[in-house]
All heavy atoms as TSV, in Angstrom:
chain	resi	resn	atom	element	x	y	z
A	1	MET	N	N	0.828	-1.193	0.000
A	1	MET	CA	C	0.000	0.000	0.000
A	1	MET	C	C	0.869	1.252	0.000
A	1	MET	O	O	0.501	2.251	-0.576
A	1	MET	CB	C	-0.916	-0.050	1.224
A	1	MET	CG	C	-1.907	1.059	1.238
A	1	MET	SD	S	-3.044	0.880	-0.131
A	1	MET	CE	C	-4.441	1.685	0.471
A	2	ARG	N	N	2.014	1.178	0.671
A	2	ARG	CA	C	2.899	2.323	0.746
A	2	ARG	C	C	3.406	2.703	-0.646
A	2	ARG	O	O	3.500	3.873	-0.982
A	2	ARG	CB	C	4.054	2.015	1.676
A	2	ARG	CG	C	5.084	3.091	1.717
A	2	ARG	CD	C	6.223	2.734	2.625
A	2	ARG	NE	N	6.412	3.833	3.536
A	2	ARG	CZ	C	7.064	3.772	4.655
A	2	ARG	NH1	N	7.569	2.649	5.048
A	2	ARG	NH2	N	7.209	4.836	5.407
A	3	TYR	N	N	3.751	1.692	-1.448
A	3	TYR	CA	C	4.246	1.964	-2.793
A	3	TYR	C	C	3.147	2.533	-3.685
A	3	TYR	O	O	3.410	3.355	-4.554
A	3	TYR	CB	C	4.844	0.700	-3.417
A	3	TYR	CG	C	6.065	0.219	-2.681
A	3	TYR	CD1	C	6.052	-0.966	-1.971
A	3	TYR	CD2	C	7.227	0.979	-2.671
A	3	TYR	CE1	C	7.171	-1.392	-1.286
A	3	TYR	CE2	C	8.349	0.564	-1.978
A	3	TYR	CZ	C	8.317	-0.621	-1.287
A	3	TYR	OH	O	9.419	-1.035	-0.608
A	4	PHE	N	N	1.909	2.105	-3.466
A	4	PHE	CA	C	0.785	2.636	-4.236
A	4	PHE	C	C	0.618	4.128	-3.963
A	4	PHE	O	O	0.459	4.917	-4.887
A	4	PHE	CB	C	-0.498	1.878	-3.881
A	4	PHE	CG	C	-1.716	2.429	-4.581
A	4	PHE	CD1	C	-1.923	2.192	-5.920
A	4	PHE	CD2	C	-2.635	3.196	-3.883
A	4	PHE	CE1	C	-3.027	2.710	-6.556
A	4	PHE	CE2	C	-3.737	3.714	-4.515
A	4	PHE	CZ	C	-3.940	3.472	-5.865
A	5	ARG	N	N	0.669	4.510	-2.708
A	5	ARG	CA	C	0.528	5.926	-2.345
A	5	ARG	C	C	1.659	6.755	-2.943
A	5	ARG	O	O	1.442	7.847	-3.452
A	5	ARG	CB	C	0.511	6.095	-0.834
A	5	ARG	CG	C	-0.732	5.586	-0.186
A	5	ARG	CD	C	-0.671	5.790	1.295
A	5	ARG	NE	N	-1.794	5.134	1.946
A	5	ARG	CZ	C	-1.866	4.904	3.231
A	5	ARG	NH1	N	-0.870	5.271	4.019
A	5	ARG	NH2	N	-2.909	4.310	3.744
A	6	THR	N	N	2.862	6.228	-2.853
A	6	THR	CA	C	4.017	6.936	-3.411
A	6	THR	C	C	3.861	7.106	-4.913
A	6	THR	O	O	4.125	8.178	-5.460
A	6	THR	CB	C	5.320	6.171	-3.095
A	6	THR	OG1	O	5.420	6.016	-1.678
A	6	THR	CG2	C	6.531	6.903	-3.618
A	7	THR	N	N	3.408	6.064	-5.583
A	7	THR	CA	C	3.215	6.121	-7.033
A	7	THR	C	C	2.144	7.141	-7.400
A	7	THR	O	O	2.323	7.926	-8.331
A	7	THR	CB	C	2.821	4.733	-7.579
A	7	THR	OG1	O	3.844	3.799	-7.227
A	7	THR	CG2	C	2.648	4.763	-9.080
A	8	VAL	N	N	1.041	7.154	-6.670
A	8	VAL	CA	C	-0.037	8.114	-6.942
A	8	VAL	C	C	0.474	9.539	-6.764
A	8	VAL	O	O	0.195	10.418	-7.585
A	8	VAL	CB	C	-1.260	7.839	-6.036
A	8	VAL	CG1	C	-2.254	8.983	-6.099
A	8	VAL	CG2	C	-1.916	6.539	-6.435
A	9	CYS	N	N	1.233	9.783	-5.705
A	9	CYS	CA	C	1.780	11.126	-5.475
A	9	CYS	C	C	2.733	11.538	-6.581
A	9	CYS	O	O	2.685	12.674	-7.065
A	9	CYS	CB	C	2.493	11.186	-4.135
A	9	CYS	SG	S	1.364	11.145	-2.736
A	10	LEU	N	N	3.594	10.630	-7.013
A	10	LEU	CA	C	4.535	10.950	-8.083
A	10	LEU	C	C	3.825	11.224	-9.401
A	10	LEU	O	O	4.184	12.149	-10.132
A	10	LEU	CB	C	5.549	9.821	-8.251
A	10	LEU	CG	C	6.570	9.688	-7.126
A	10	LEU	CD1	C	7.431	8.451	-7.331
A	10	LEU	CD2	C	7.435	10.928	-7.032
A	11	VAL	N	N	2.794	10.448	-9.716
A	11	VAL	CA	C	2.032	10.677	-10.947
A	11	VAL	C	C	1.331	12.027	-10.888
A	11	VAL	O	O	1.341	12.786	-11.858
A	11	VAL	CB	C	1.022	9.536	-11.185
A	11	VAL	CG1	C	0.041	9.883	-12.286
A	11	VAL	CG2	C	1.761	8.248	-11.518
A	12	ALA	N	N	0.734	12.342	-9.748
A	12	ALA	CA	C	0.041	13.626	-9.601
A	12	ALA	C	C	1.017	14.796	-9.739
A	12	ALA	O	O	0.717	15.786	-10.411
A	12	ALA	CB	C	-0.678	13.685	-8.258
A	13	LEU	N	N	2.181	14.681	-9.114
A	13	LEU	CA	C	3.163	15.761	-9.209
A	13	LEU	C	C	3.726	15.901	-10.619
A	13	LEU	O	O	3.975	17.007	-11.084
A	13	LEU	CB	C	4.297	15.528	-8.212
A	13	LEU	CG	C	3.930	15.733	-6.748
A	13	LEU	CD1	C	5.081	15.319	-5.849
A	13	LEU	CD2	C	3.526	17.163	-6.486
A	14	SER	N	N	3.904	14.794	-11.317
A	14	SER	CA	C	4.431	14.878	-12.680
A	14	SER	C	C	3.405	15.446	-13.650
A	14	SER	O	O	3.755	15.988	-14.692
A	14	SER	CB	C	4.904	13.506	-13.156
A	14	SER	OG	O	3.805	12.620	-13.292
A	15	ALA	N	N	2.122	15.347	-13.323
A	15	ALA	CA	C	1.073	15.863	-14.193
A	15	ALA	C	C	0.826	17.357	-13.989
A	15	ALA	O	O	0.188	17.991	-14.831
A	15	ALA	CB	C	-0.227	15.097	-13.956
A	16	LEU	N	N	1.319	17.930	-12.897
A	16	LEU	CA	C	1.044	19.340	-12.611
A	16	LEU	C	C	1.482	20.296	-13.719
A	16	LEU	O	O	0.723	21.205	-14.063
A	16	LEU	CB	C	1.659	19.746	-11.279
A	16	LEU	CG	C	0.926	19.228	-10.044
A	16	LEU	CD1	C	1.661	19.646	-8.779
A	16	LEU	CD2	C	-0.504	19.704	-10.016
A	17	PRO	N	N	2.671	20.165	-14.320
A	17	PRO	CA	C	3.028	21.091	-15.406
A	17	PRO	C	C	2.066	21.012	-16.588
A	17	PRO	O	O	1.705	22.026	-17.166
A	17	PRO	CB	C	4.432	20.653	-15.815
A	17	PRO	CG	C	4.974	19.962	-14.628
A	17	PRO	CD	C	3.787	19.305	-13.964
A	18	THR	N	N	1.614	19.826	-16.935
A	18	THR	CA	C	0.651	19.661	-18.024
A	18	THR	C	C	-0.683	20.279	-17.661
A	18	THR	O	O	-1.315	20.946	-18.481
A	18	THR	CB	C	0.458	18.163	-18.336
A	18	THR	OG1	O	1.728	17.592	-18.629
A	18	THR	CG2	C	-0.479	17.966	-19.498
A	19	LEU	N	N	-1.122	20.071	-16.426
A	19	LEU	CA	C	-2.395	20.623	-15.987
A	19	LEU	C	C	-2.358	22.142	-15.964
A	19	LEU	O	O	-3.344	22.804	-16.293
A	19	LEU	CB	C	-2.743	20.087	-14.598
A	19	LEU	CG	C	-3.038	18.593	-14.495
A	19	LEU	CD1	C	-3.225	18.197	-13.039
A	19	LEU	CD2	C	-4.241	18.214	-15.322
A	20	ALA	N	N	-1.239	22.717	-15.591
A	20	ALA	CA	C	-1.131	24.174	-15.538
A	20	ALA	C	C	-1.261	24.792	-16.921
A	20	ALA	O	O	-1.801	25.887	-17.073
A	20	ALA	CB	C	0.198	24.562	-14.904
A	21	ALA	N	N	-0.793	24.108	-17.956
A	21	ALA	CA	C	-0.868	24.626	-19.318
A	21	ALA	C	C	-2.270	24.471	-19.901
A	21	ALA	O	O	-2.592	25.105	-20.893
A	21	ALA	CB	C	0.150	23.904	-20.197
A	22	ALA	N	N	-3.114	23.657	-19.303
A	22	ALA	CA	C	-4.430	23.365	-19.861
A	22	ALA	C	C	-5.555	24.096	-19.134
A	22	ALA	O	O	-6.690	23.641	-19.164
A	22	ALA	CB	C	-4.674	21.862	-19.825
A	23	ASP	N	N	-5.267	25.210	-18.474
A	23	ASP	CA	C	-6.274	25.988	-17.747
A	23	ASP	C	C	-7.038	25.116	-16.753
A	23	ASP	O	O	-8.249	24.980	-16.833
A	23	ASP	CB	C	-7.228	26.674	-18.717
A	23	ASP	CG	C	-8.096	27.697	-18.006
A	23	ASP	OD1	O	-7.631	28.281	-17.007
A	23	ASP	OD2	O	-9.233	27.903	-18.444
A	24	VAL	N	N	-6.296	24.514	-15.847
A	24	VAL	CA	C	-6.858	23.622	-14.846
A	24	VAL	C	C	-6.653	24.231	-13.471
A	24	VAL	O	O	-5.595	24.771	-13.166
A	24	VAL	CB	C	-6.159	22.237	-14.906
A	24	VAL	CG1	C	-6.633	21.343	-13.787
A	24	VAL	CG2	C	-6.405	21.595	-16.251
A	25	SER	N	N	-7.682	24.141	-12.653
A	25	SER	CA	C	-7.596	24.592	-11.272
A	25	SER	C	C	-7.281	23.383	-10.393
A	25	SER	O	O	-7.997	22.383	-10.430
A	25	SER	CB	C	-8.928	25.208	-10.859
A	25	SER	OG	O	-8.912	25.519	-9.499
A	26	VAL	N	N	-6.182	23.464	-9.627
A	26	VAL	CA	C	-5.766	22.358	-8.770
A	26	VAL	C	C	-5.706	22.840	-7.328
A	26	VAL	O	O	-5.155	23.900	-7.048
A	26	VAL	CB	C	-4.379	21.821	-9.198
A	26	VAL	CG1	C	-3.923	20.701	-8.271
A	26	VAL	CG2	C	-4.413	21.337	-10.634
A	27	SER	N	N	-6.289	22.054	-6.430
A	27	SER	CA	C	-6.244	22.328	-4.997
A	27	SER	C	C	-5.715	21.088	-4.290
A	27	SER	O	O	-5.986	19.965	-4.705
A	27	SER	CB	C	-7.636	22.636	-4.463
A	27	SER	OG	O	-8.186	23.750	-5.104
A	28	ALA	N	N	-4.971	21.292	-3.220
A	28	ALA	CA	C	-4.450	20.171	-2.450
A	28	ALA	C	C	-4.325	20.576	-0.998
A	28	ALA	O	O	-4.268	21.760	-0.668
A	28	ALA	CB	C	-3.094	19.737	-2.995
A	29	GLY	N	N	-4.288	19.599	-0.141
A	29	GLY	CA	C	-4.123	19.871	1.271
A	29	GLY	C	C	-4.067	18.587	2.061
A	29	GLY	O	O	-4.018	17.489	1.498
A	30	ALA	N	N	-4.095	18.722	3.362
A	30	ALA	CA	C	-4.071	17.561	4.238
A	30	ALA	C	C	-4.797	17.904	5.531
A	30	ALA	O	O	-4.823	19.051	5.957
A	30	ALA	CB	C	-2.648	17.142	4.535
A	31	THR	N	N	-5.377	16.890	6.120
A	31	THR	CA	C	-6.067	17.025	7.391
A	31	THR	C	C	-5.378	16.119	8.396
A	31	THR	O	O	-5.102	14.963	8.098
A	31	THR	CB	C	-7.544	16.601	7.259
A	31	THR	OG1	O	-8.167	17.407	6.276
A	31	THR	CG2	C	-8.285	16.731	8.569
A	32	LEU	N	N	-5.090	16.647	9.563
A	32	LEU	CA	C	-4.539	15.844	10.642
A	32	LEU	C	C	-5.657	15.638	11.654
A	32	LEU	O	O	-6.172	16.595	12.234
A	32	LEU	CB	C	-3.343	16.541	11.293
A	32	LEU	CG	C	-2.672	15.774	12.437
A	32	LEU	CD1	C	-2.135	14.437	11.942
A	32	LEU	CD2	C	-1.557	16.605	13.035
A	33	ALA	N	N	-6.053	14.373	11.831
A	33	ALA	CA	C	-7.142	14.038	12.741
A	33	ALA	C	C	-6.594	13.250	13.931
A	33	ALA	O	O	-5.619	12.503	13.793
A	33	ALA	CB	C	-8.198	13.213	12.014
A	34	SER	N	N	-7.224	13.404	15.079
A	34	SER	CA	C	-6.757	12.693	16.263
A	34	SER	C	C	-7.048	11.200	16.157
A	34	SER	O	O	-6.365	10.383	16.766
A	34	SER	CB	C	-7.405	13.272	17.512
A	34	SER	OG	O	-8.809	13.152	17.437
A	35	GLN	N	N	-8.078	10.838	15.388
A	35	GLN	CA	C	-8.423	9.437	15.211
A	35	GLN	C	C	-9.301	9.317	13.976
A	35	GLN	O	O	-10.110	10.200	13.693
A	35	GLN	CB	C	-9.160	8.920	16.436
A	35	GLN	CG	C	-9.392	7.433	16.445
A	35	GLN	CD	C	-10.021	6.994	17.747
A	35	GLN	OE1	O	-10.937	7.638	18.233
A	35	GLN	NE2	N	-9.526	5.895	18.302
A	36	TYR	N	N	-9.174	8.223	13.232
A	36	TYR	CA	C	-9.979	8.020	12.038
A	36	TYR	C	C	-11.076	7.013	12.327
A	36	TYR	O	O	-10.805	5.882	12.742
A	36	TYR	CB	C	-9.107	7.536	10.880
A	36	TYR	CG	C	-9.875	7.337	9.598
A	36	TYR	CD1	C	-10.360	8.430	8.896
A	36	TYR	CD2	C	-10.140	6.081	9.120
A	36	TYR	CE1	C	-11.081	8.265	7.735
A	36	TYR	CE2	C	-10.863	5.906	7.952
A	36	TYR	CZ	C	-11.329	6.998	7.262
A	36	TYR	OH	O	-12.055	6.834	6.120
A	37	LEU	N	N	-12.323	7.417	12.144
A	37	LEU	CA	C	-13.476	6.547	12.345
A	37	LEU	C	C	-14.206	6.367	11.023
A	37	LEU	O	O	-14.368	7.307	10.257
A	37	LEU	CB	C	-14.452	7.155	13.357
A	37	LEU	CG	C	-13.944	7.371	14.770
A	37	LEU	CD1	C	-14.975	8.142	15.587
A	37	LEU	CD2	C	-13.625	6.054	15.427
A	38	SER	N	N	-14.652	5.159	10.757
A	38	SER	CA	C	-15.458	4.869	9.577
A	38	SER	C	C	-16.617	3.985	10.008
A	38	SER	O	O	-16.407	2.890	10.554
A	38	SER	CB	C	-14.615	4.166	8.508
A	38	SER	OG	O	-15.406	3.839	7.401
A	39	ASN	N	N	-17.833	4.449	9.774
A	39	ASN	CA	C	-19.038	3.731	10.192
A	39	ASN	C	C	-19.015	3.402	11.687
A	39	ASN	O	O	-19.450	2.332	12.107
A	39	ASN	CB	C	-19.221	2.450	9.379
A	39	ASN	CG	C	-19.475	2.737	7.926
A	39	ASN	OD1	O	-20.133	3.716	7.584
A	39	ASN	ND2	N	-18.950	1.895	7.056
A	40	GLY	N	N	-18.459	4.295	12.481
A	40	GLY	CA	C	-18.425	4.119	13.924
A	40	GLY	C	C	-17.325	3.202	14.433
A	40	GLY	O	O	-17.246	2.949	15.623
A	41	LEU	N	N	-16.482	2.681	13.542
A	41	LEU	CA	C	-15.401	1.788	13.942
A	41	LEU	C	C	-14.067	2.499	13.833
A	41	LEU	O	O	-13.808	3.203	12.865
A	41	LEU	CB	C	-15.380	0.539	13.048
A	41	LEU	CG	C	-16.645	-0.318	13.062
A	41	LEU	CD1	C	-16.545	-1.414	12.024
A	41	LEU	CD2	C	-16.883	-0.897	14.439
A	42	GLU	N	N	-13.197	2.297	14.835
A	42	GLU	CA	C	-11.871	2.896	14.806
A	42	GLU	C	C	-11.039	2.263	13.701
A	42	GLU	O	O	-10.973	1.046	13.586
A	42	GLU	CB	C	-11.161	2.686	16.144
A	42	GLU	CG	C	-11.776	3.427	17.289
A	42	GLU	CD	C	-11.008	3.217	18.579
A	42	GLU	OE1	O	-9.902	2.646	18.553
A	42	GLU	OE2	O	-11.528	3.621	19.623
A	43	GLN	N	N	-10.421	3.089	12.866
A	43	GLN	CA	C	-9.575	2.600	11.784
A	43	GLN	C	C	-8.093	2.826	12.082
A	43	GLN	O	O	-7.241	2.267	11.411
A	43	GLN	CB	C	-9.945	3.288	10.468
A	43	GLN	CG	C	-11.382	3.053	10.049
A	43	GLN	CD	C	-11.669	1.599	9.713
A	43	GLN	OE1	O	-10.886	0.951	9.047
A	43	GLN	NE2	N	-12.785	1.097	10.201
A	44	THR	N	N	-7.786	3.666	13.069
A	44	THR	CA	C	-6.401	3.914	13.479
A	44	THR	C	C	-6.324	3.855	14.990
A	44	THR	O	O	-7.319	4.021	15.691
A	44	THR	CB	C	-5.913	5.296	13.020
A	44	THR	OG1	O	-6.711	6.303	13.639
A	44	THR	CG2	C	-5.970	5.448	11.517
A	45	THR	N	N	-5.118	3.636	15.485
A	45	THR	CA	C	-4.924	3.630	16.939
A	45	THR	C	C	-4.376	4.956	17.437
A	45	THR	O	O	-4.261	5.171	18.623
A	45	THR	CB	C	-3.942	2.507	17.342
A	45	THR	OG1	O	-2.720	2.707	16.638
A	45	THR	CG2	C	-4.524	1.150	17.019
A	46	GLY	N	N	-4.036	5.842	16.522
A	46	GLY	CA	C	-3.503	7.147	16.881
A	46	GLY	C	C	-3.904	8.183	15.851
A	46	GLY	O	O	-4.905	8.023	15.151
A	47	PRO	N	N	-3.102	9.235	15.720
A	47	PRO	CA	C	-3.413	10.285	14.753
A	47	PRO	C	C	-3.439	9.768	13.313
A	47	PRO	O	O	-2.770	8.800	12.966
A	47	PRO	CB	C	-2.279	11.290	14.927
A	47	PRO	CG	C	-1.694	10.991	16.251
A	47	PRO	CD	C	-1.912	9.542	16.505
A	48	ALA	N	N	-4.227	10.426	12.473
A	48	ALA	CA	C	-4.349	10.040	11.069
A	48	ALA	C	C	-4.107	11.263	10.189
A	48	ALA	O	O	-4.662	12.328	10.434
A	48	ALA	CB	C	-5.731	9.467	10.792
A	49	LEU	N	N	-3.267	11.122	9.183
A	49	LEU	CA	C	-3.018	12.172	8.202
A	49	LEU	C	C	-3.801	11.821	6.944
A	49	LEU	O	O	-3.663	10.720	6.406
A	49	LEU	CB	C	-1.525	12.273	7.884
A	49	LEU	CG	C	-1.143	13.342	6.869
A	49	LEU	CD1	C	-1.436	14.735	7.439
A	49	LEU	CD2	C	0.317	13.231	6.489
A	50	GLN	N	N	-4.639	12.747	6.475
A	50	GLN	CA	C	-5.507	12.488	5.331
A	50	GLN	C	C	-5.246	13.522	4.232
A	50	GLN	O	O	-5.856	14.584	4.196
A	50	GLN	CB	C	-6.973	12.548	5.773
A	50	GLN	CG	C	-7.290	11.568	6.869
A	50	GLN	CD	C	-8.643	11.820	7.500
A	50	GLN	OE1	O	-9.140	12.934	7.511
A	50	GLN	NE2	N	-9.231	10.786	8.049
A	51	PRO	N	N	-4.320	13.214	3.294
A	51	PRO	CA	C	-4.048	14.146	2.196
A	51	PRO	C	C	-5.140	14.082	1.128
A	51	PRO	O	O	-5.828	13.071	0.983
A	51	PRO	CB	C	-2.712	13.649	1.647
A	51	PRO	CG	C	-2.687	12.208	1.982
A	51	PRO	CD	C	-3.457	12.051	3.265
A	52	TRP	N	N	-5.304	15.190	0.393
A	52	TRP	CA	C	-6.275	15.222	-0.695
A	52	TRP	C	C	-5.769	16.136	-1.802
A	52	TRP	O	O	-4.967	17.027	-1.581
A	52	TRP	CB	C	-7.648	15.691	-0.220
A	52	TRP	CG	C	-7.644	17.007	0.492
A	52	TRP	CD1	C	-7.470	17.207	1.819
A	52	TRP	CD2	C	-7.796	18.312	-0.087
A	52	TRP	NE1	N	-7.505	18.553	2.099
A	52	TRP	CE2	C	-7.708	19.257	0.944
A	52	TRP	CE3	C	-8.002	18.768	-1.376
A	52	TRP	CZ2	C	-7.824	20.618	0.729
A	52	TRP	CZ3	C	-8.103	20.130	-1.587
A	52	TRP	CH2	C	-8.022	21.035	-0.540
A	53	ILE	N	N	-6.256	15.865	-3.014
A	53	ILE	CA	C	-5.950	16.711	-4.166
A	53	ILE	C	C	-7.177	16.716	-5.074
A	53	ILE	O	O	-7.842	15.699	-5.235
A	53	ILE	CB	C	-4.687	16.237	-4.928
A	53	ILE	CG1	C	-4.329	17.217	-6.046
A	53	ILE	CG2	C	-4.850	14.831	-5.447
A	53	ILE	CD1	C	-2.963	16.991	-6.655
A	54	GLU	N	N	-7.497	17.873	-5.621
A	54	GLU	CA	C	-8.647	18.036	-6.504
A	54	GLU	C	C	-8.231	18.840	-7.728
A	54	GLU	O	O	-7.416	19.747	-7.625
A	54	GLU	CB	C	-9.783	18.771	-5.795
A	54	GLU	CG	C	-10.286	18.081	-4.572
A	54	GLU	CD	C	-11.300	18.909	-3.808
A	54	GLU	OE1	O	-11.322	20.153	-3.956
A	54	GLU	OE2	O	-12.071	18.318	-3.060
A	55	ALA	N	N	-8.794	18.495	-8.875
A	55	ALA	CA	C	-8.526	19.224	-10.115
A	55	ALA	C	C	-9.844	19.445	-10.851
A	55	ALA	O	O	-10.724	18.590	-10.837
A	55	ALA	CB	C	-7.549	18.457	-10.991
A	56	GLU	N	N	-9.958	20.612	-11.520
A	56	GLU	CA	C	-11.172	20.945	-12.285
A	56	GLU	C	C	-10.754	21.641	-13.562
A	56	GLU	O	O	-9.871	22.490	-13.578
A	56	GLU	CB	C	-12.070	21.857	-11.456
A	56	GLU	CG	C	-13.401	22.178	-12.096
A	56	GLU	CD	C	-13.335	23.388	-13.020
A	56	GLU	OE1	O	-12.550	24.298	-12.752
A	56	GLU	OE2	O	-14.075	23.394	-14.019
A	57	SER	N	N	-11.381	21.227	-14.655
A	57	SER	CA	C	-11.122	21.855	-15.946
A	57	SER	C	C	-12.345	21.718	-16.832
A	57	SER	O	O	-12.857	20.600	-17.017
A	57	SER	CB	C	-9.924	21.193	-16.634
A	57	SER	OG	O	-9.729	21.750	-17.910
A	58	MET	N	N	-12.809	22.825	-17.346
A	58	MET	CA	C	-13.921	22.870	-18.302
A	58	MET	C	C	-15.130	22.040	-17.828
A	58	MET	O	O	-15.726	21.289	-18.586
A	58	MET	CB	C	-13.460	22.362	-19.674
A	58	MET	CG	C	-12.354	23.212	-20.261
A	58	MET	SD	S	-11.821	22.715	-21.896
A	58	MET	CE	C	-11.241	21.060	-21.618
A	59	GLY	N	N	-15.467	22.130	-16.548
A	59	GLY	CA	C	-16.628	21.442	-16.027
A	59	GLY	C	C	-16.372	20.015	-15.562
A	59	GLY	O	O	-17.252	19.390	-15.005
A	60	PHE	N	N	-15.171	19.490	-15.798
A	60	PHE	CA	C	-14.845	18.143	-15.330
A	60	PHE	C	C	-14.085	18.249	-14.025
A	60	PHE	O	O	-13.237	19.122	-13.851
A	60	PHE	CB	C	-13.988	17.396	-16.375
A	60	PHE	CG	C	-14.740	17.106	-17.627
A	60	PHE	CD1	C	-14.564	17.890	-18.747
A	60	PHE	CD2	C	-15.617	16.027	-17.677
A	60	PHE	CE1	C	-15.259	17.622	-19.903
A	60	PHE	CE2	C	-16.302	15.759	-18.834
A	60	PHE	CZ	C	-16.142	16.553	-19.950
A	61	TYR	N	N	-14.367	17.350	-13.115
A	61	TYR	CA	C	-13.802	17.388	-11.761
A	61	TYR	C	C	-13.206	16.034	-11.406
A	61	TYR	O	O	-13.781	14.993	-11.736
A	61	TYR	CB	C	-14.891	17.762	-10.760
A	61	TYR	CG	C	-14.496	17.572	-9.328
A	61	TYR	CD1	C	-13.788	18.543	-8.644
A	61	TYR	CD2	C	-14.824	16.406	-8.655
A	61	TYR	CE1	C	-13.419	18.370	-7.333
A	61	TYR	CE2	C	-14.463	16.217	-7.337
A	61	TYR	CZ	C	-13.759	17.200	-6.686
A	61	TYR	OH	O	-13.393	17.015	-5.392
A	62	MET	N	N	-12.064	16.049	-10.721
A	62	MET	CA	C	-11.471	14.816	-10.224
A	62	MET	C	C	-10.897	15.101	-8.837
A	62	MET	O	O	-10.283	16.148	-8.622
A	62	MET	CB	C	-10.339	14.359	-11.144
A	62	MET	CG	C	-9.686	13.078	-10.672
A	62	MET	SD	S	-8.315	12.549	-11.698
A	62	MET	CE	C	-7.023	13.566	-11.002
A	63	GLY	N	N	-11.100	14.192	-7.924
A	63	GLY	CA	C	-10.561	14.354	-6.587
A	63	GLY	C	C	-10.052	13.046	-6.038
A	63	GLY	O	O	-10.624	11.986	-6.286
A	64	LEU	N	N	-8.934	13.104	-5.325
A	64	LEU	CA	C	-8.373	11.945	-4.649
A	64	LEU	C	C	-8.250	12.289	-3.179
A	64	LEU	O	O	-7.812	13.370	-2.816
A	64	LEU	CB	C	-6.972	11.618	-5.208
A	64	LEU	CG	C	-6.905	11.209	-6.661
A	64	LEU	CD1	C	-5.454	11.133	-7.106
A	64	LEU	CD2	C	-7.575	9.866	-6.869
A	65	TRP	N	N	-8.597	11.320	-2.324
A	65	TRP	CA	C	-8.498	11.546	-0.900
A	65	TRP	C	C	-7.880	10.350	-0.250
A	65	TRP	O	O	-8.090	9.227	-0.613
A	65	TRP	CB	C	-9.893	11.785	-0.336
A	65	TRP	CG	C	-9.947	11.922	1.125
A	65	TRP	CD1	C	-9.380	12.921	1.865
A	65	TRP	CD2	C	-10.609	11.076	2.067
A	65	TRP	NE1	N	-9.671	12.733	3.189
A	65	TRP	CE2	C	-10.420	11.607	3.342
A	65	TRP	CE3	C	-11.342	9.917	1.949
A	65	TRP	CZ2	C	-10.925	11.029	4.483
A	65	TRP	CZ3	C	-11.854	9.350	3.073
A	65	TRP	CH2	C	-11.657	9.904	4.338
């Protein structure tokens, strides 16, 4: 899973120059949470970092979280 995340980040970063030339709006950030819950169940035993990136161009939207 670690390699998948690294690969996704590298692909997203390598696409940024192309996206900038195509009139694309890109937003990114991260949330630091004290604990991650899903459907009322604990998914982490400690803090959770949740990065996200969103892109929009000509009415099309894509987001990764």
